[in-house]
MIZAPA-885819 format. One line per 5 residues: number of its first residue (from 1); for each residue x, y negated, z negated of C-alpha. Coordinates in steps of 0.5 Angstrom, whole numbers, plus 2048, in hexadecimal, padded with zeros to 3 digits. Example, Ala and Ser with C-alpha at 12.3 -4.5 7.8 and 13.67 -1.06 7.14 Angstrom:
residues 2
1> 819:809:7F0  81B:802:7F2;
This chain:
residues 89
1> 7D5:7B5:80C  7DB:7B8:810  7E1:7BA:80D  7E8:7B8:810  7EC:7BE:813;
6> 7F1:7BC:80D  7EC:7BC:808  7EA:7C3:80A  7F1:7C6:80A  7F2:7C3:803;
11> 7EB:7C7:801  7EE:7CD:804  7F5:7CC:801  7F2:7CB:7FA  7ED:7D1:7FB;
16> 7F3:7D6:7FD  7F7:7D3:7F8  7F2:7D5:7F2  7F1:7DC:7F5  7F8:7DD:7F5;
21> 7F9:7DB:7EE  7F3:7DF:7EC  7F6:7E5:7EF  7FD:7E4:7EC  7FA:7E3:7E5;
26> 7F6:7E9:7E6  7FC:7ED:7E9  800:7EB:7E4  7FC:7ED:7DE  7FB:7F4:7E0;
31> 7FF:7F9:7DB  804:7FE:7DE  803:805:7DB  809:80A:7DA  809:811:7D9;
36> 809:813:7D1  80C:819:7D2  811:81B:7D8  80E:822:7D9  807:824:7DA;
41> 803:826:7D5  7FE:82C:7D4  7F7:829:7D4  7F5:82B:7CD  7FC:827:7CB;
46> 7FA:821:7CF  7F3:822:7CC  7F6:822:7C4  7FA:81C:7C6  7F5:818:7C9;
51> 7F1:819:7C3  7F6:816:7BF  7F8:810:7C3  7F1:80E:7C3  7F1:80F:7BB;
56> 7F7:80B:7BB  7F4:805:7C0  7F9:806:7C5  7F7:804:7CC  7F9:80A:7D1;
61> 7F7:80D:7D8  7F6:814:7DA  7F9:817:7E0  7F5:81A:7E6  7F7:821:7E4;
66> 7F5:820:7DC  7FC:822:7DB  800:81B:7DA  7FE:816:7D5  801:80E:7D7;
71> 802:809:7D2  805:802:7D2  80C:802:7D3  80C:7FD:7CD  808:801:7C9;
76> 80B:808:7CA  811:808:7C5  80C:806:7BF  807:80C:7C2  80C:811:7C2;
81> 80E:80F:7BB  807:810:7B9  806:816:7BC  80C:819:7B9  80A:817:7B2;
86> 803:81A:7B3  800:813:7B4  802:810:7AD  805:809:7AD;
């Protein structure tokens, strides 16, 4: 059974549309991370802070040189307040 040229183009268009929507959905769901602090940290300090962030259940990323900590921009103010208060609510 041979498909017409129009049917083949329709199938290709549909496949491209599905791939495009899937790619857009994945890209849109990626979380942007921003530095938790403006200055670079000593590795020892970064280690203590990441231990506290883990204890708080905060999502974070560590920079390539281990002296930067990145968090979600929407979580940053709350994280800074919790760190300043010693992690207490």
